[in-house]
N, C-alpha and C positions, 0 to 999 in steps of 0.2 A: 702592250701598244703597238698598232698593225702600222704598218708604213704609209697607210693610205692615212691614218691622224697623226703620224709624225709629220708628215708632208704640211699639215693643217698648221700644226704645233709651230715648229721651227720658224722663227723670223728669217725673215729673206729680203735680198735687193734682187729689183730687176732693171735690168742696164740698156734693154730691146724695148721699149714701145713706142709707138708713134700716137703721139693722142689722138690724130686725126681718125688714126685707124681704132677707137673704142668707140665711134659714135654708133649708140644702140638703134634699132633700127625703130624702136616706139620716140626717143628723141627726135631722131631724123625725121619722124614724120609730124611730132610736134610743132619742130621748130619750121618745117614747111608751110603749115597752117598758120603758123605764128606771120611768116612773110609773105605768105600768099604766094610762095613758090612753087610751079606746078610743075609733078612728079609723074613718071610715066607708071604710077601704082596707085591702086583704089583703097588700097589701106595697111596695116601693120605686117601682117602677113605676106602680104604681096612682097614688102623690102625684102622680108624675112629670107622669102625664096630668092630675090635678084642677088642675095649674097653668095650665091654660087656660083662659081663660073673654073675657067679651066686652066689657067694662063697668068701671067705676072702681069701682063698686056690688059688684059680683060679685069682684072681684081682692080689695077689703077683706075681704068675707065671709070667701074663702079667707085672707086675711091672717091675719086674727084667730082663727080655729080653729086655724091654726099654731102663732101667741104663745101657744096654751094649753099647750101639752108645756115651756114654759119655766119650771121651778117653784122650784131653787135655783142657790145662787151658781154654782156648777161648769156650769149650763146656759149662763148669760149669760155665762161665761168661754169656753167652747167656740164659743159663738156668734160673739163676738167674734174670739177668735184664729183662726177659719176664715176669716175677711175678710180679717182683716190679714195672716196668711201668703198669701192670693191677692192683697193689694197687693203683697207684694216680690216676686212671682213677675211679677206686670206692671210692676213701676217705679214703683210710686206710692208716692212717699214722705212725703206728707203728703195726711191725708184730716178732715174737719170731719165726722162721723158724728151722726146726728139717732138720738135715741131716745125713743119715746112711753111715758112713765112711766105714764098711764091706761090703757094697755093692761092693765101689771101690777098696778097698785095695786088695781083694779076687780076683780082676782081676788084679792087678800089676799097679793100678793107686794109686799114693802113695798122702799122706795129701799135700804136697806140691802144687799139681797139682790141685788139687779142692778148697783146701784153698785160693790159689792165685785167681782163678775164681771168688769164691763168693764175696771176699774182694775187690777186682776191681769192681764189679758191687754195691755191698754195698755203698761202698765209695760214690761212683759216685751220687748214689740216695740220698745220705745225703749233699750230696755238692749241687746239680741241684734242688731238691726242699725239703731240709730240714726232710726226711724220717729218722725216727729210726730204727734200725733194731738189736733184737738179736740171736746170734746162740745156739741152742739146739743140742748138739752130741748125737745121740740116737743107742742104742744097739741093735742086732736083736736077738731077747729072742730064735729066733728058734737054735742059736747059742750055744755053751756054754758059761759059766761065765769065766772059762782060756780066752779065747778067747775076750772076752770083757774087762778083763783086761790088755790083751795084746794092745788092741787099745786105752784104756786109759793111756796106758805108749806110745802107738807111738803118743799121741796127745801133749806129753809135751811141743813142740816147739810153740803150736797154743793156749796154755791155754789162753791167752790174748785175744784171737781172740770168746772164747768159754763160753758162760754163764750158759748154764745149761746142764743138766746130762738128756738122757731119754731113755724110756723103749717102743720099739714096734715089729710091725710084729705079728707072729701068735701067738696069745692070748693060746690056748686050749691046755693043755696039758704042757704050760712052765710059771710055775704060778712067782708069783714076788721073792717068796722065794729063788729059784734058784739063782737071782743075788744080794743077800744080801751084801756080802762081797764086790763087786764093787761098791756097792753105798755106803757102808762105807766110802772105800777111796776116793769117788768122794766126798763126804761129807766132807771128811778131808781136802780135799785140797780146800774148799769154794765155791763148785760148788751149786747151786740151782738144784733139783732135781723133775722130772715128772716121769708119767710114766702110761702107756695106761693099764687100766684094768677095767672092768663091759662093755665090749663091748660085746662081743661074750664069753668072759668069764663068770662065776658067781661072784655074789658079795663078794663070799671069798676072791675073789683076790683081791678087793678092800681093805678089812683090811688089806691083806698083803702089799699091798702097803702103806698103813699108817703105820701100825705097825713095818715092815721089813725094808722098806726102807727108811721109816721116808720122805717123797715125800710132797713138797711145794704144789703139784697140782696134779689132776688126770688127765688123757686124758680120753676123751667120761664118763665112772661113772655113765652111763643112768641106769643099774642095781641094784645102791644101793639103789632106792625103793625097792626091793625085802626085803630087810630087818629092819624090824621099828628101831632096834638099830644104824645100821649104817646110815641111813640116819639121825637120832638124832644127832649124831657125827658130820655128814658131816655139818648137816647145824649151830651144836653150834659155830665149830671151823671155818666155814665158809671158809673150804679146798675149793678152787674152781675147777668148772667141766668144762672141754674144750668139750662140746658137737656138734658135727657133725651131722646134721639133715639129709643132703642129701647122705652123706654117710653111715649113719645108716640104710637110704633105701636100699640102692645100695647093700650092704652086706647083708641085710635081719635081721639085728637086730633088725628090725618092720617089719612088713607085709606091712602097708599100713601110707604112713604119717600122716595120720589123727589118729593114734593110738600112735604119741609121744607124751613121757611123759615131754618134755622139760619144755612149760608153765607151767605146773603143779609142776614142779620140783623148778621153778623159783617165782612162788605164793607161794609154800610152805615155800620161805625163804633162799635159798641154791642160793649159789654163782654162778650159771651156764652162761655160755659166748656162744656165738654162733661163729663155725669154718668151714672152708670148706673140710679139711681135705687132701685129694687129687684130688682138684676141675678137673683136665680134665678126671679126670677117675669117677669122681662122680655125673658129670651133671651139675657143678656148681661152682663158686667162691663164696666168701664172701656174694656179695650185693644178689645172687642167692638164697642164704640160708634163709636170713630173709626175702624176697619176698614170699619164700613156707610157711614161718610161719603165714604171714599173708593170702595167698589163703588158706589153708588146716585148718589151728586151729585158726584163726580168732586172730589174735593177736594184740593188739590195740597199739596207741601212746605209753601209760602209759608202757608197757610191753617192747614196743622197745627201749624205752628211759632208761630204767634199764638195758636191755641186753648188750646195748651198752657201756654205764654207765660199767658194769661190765668187759667187757672185756679190760678197763682201771684198774681199783680195782685190778685184777686178776693177772694182768700183772707184769714182773718184773722191771718197772720201777723205777725210783726215785719217792719218794713222792710229790716234787713238780711239776713234769710233770705229775703225775697222778691228781692232782688237779688240774693243767691248763686244761686238757682234759675234766674232770668233771664237770668243770666251762662250758668250750665251749659248751657240749654237753647240758647244761641246758639252757644255752643262745640260743640255735637254733631255 
């Protein structure tokens, strides 16, 4: 069996996926027509061309503009259902999905609308093919901590539907320390904690996420390699890193995919995982990210199996479920 076929066959978990970043150009166009939202594009092809950008900020500008077509419960259902169907195609059996409530509440779309849509799609996937899904509610770091605290309070009726709290959006100029109080509140409520750090921001942001936010998992974290003491700590504590290779290339975290350090971090003993981040904007869903590691970095079967195993080890699944999937991977 080829490594490409093994990538397809192995059961996988995805831990770093922004549901708003899975909005396909065709669905964006259809929802714009449905709600009569005027777009600066004449057709789906022009939207596809607009999904080209040169920096994290230029990506975020397009990302938030695209989210504007998400208006009613069925829109959010379609968005989630589309991604979950892709999971089935790629043999992703478990996903921990990030959503940005402030992107929607700022447009006067309440929690009741998007949470109902998400939940309907998730329940259907669980019932029809046994997929497991956990939701991560992420705060937009370019907004204030006070706004994040308000969002945490607004989410109270849905705490039983949310498993973890995260931090995303523009990293530079918005260090983790800015959100120390709201993360303490989330921790006290029993949520797992994750945060984007060490993507475009410096390794110092990873230190802050660990020491001030007390995170369970670092999203991205590739710049931990710039600090020997940090690298040793992340390895010793086995703090998971949810790395997104194609995202890092698209947003110029690396200039060439051949320069990516993911396999070097893996071989150094870090708990590294592979993820797609915002797949429709960054050139590929999860399997494509694995395929690029084979084609560009020479990933071998041992490394593939270790990365896929790590995706379950780093997840928030119960230990019994983790062990089940680790056994499946070993037997495949």
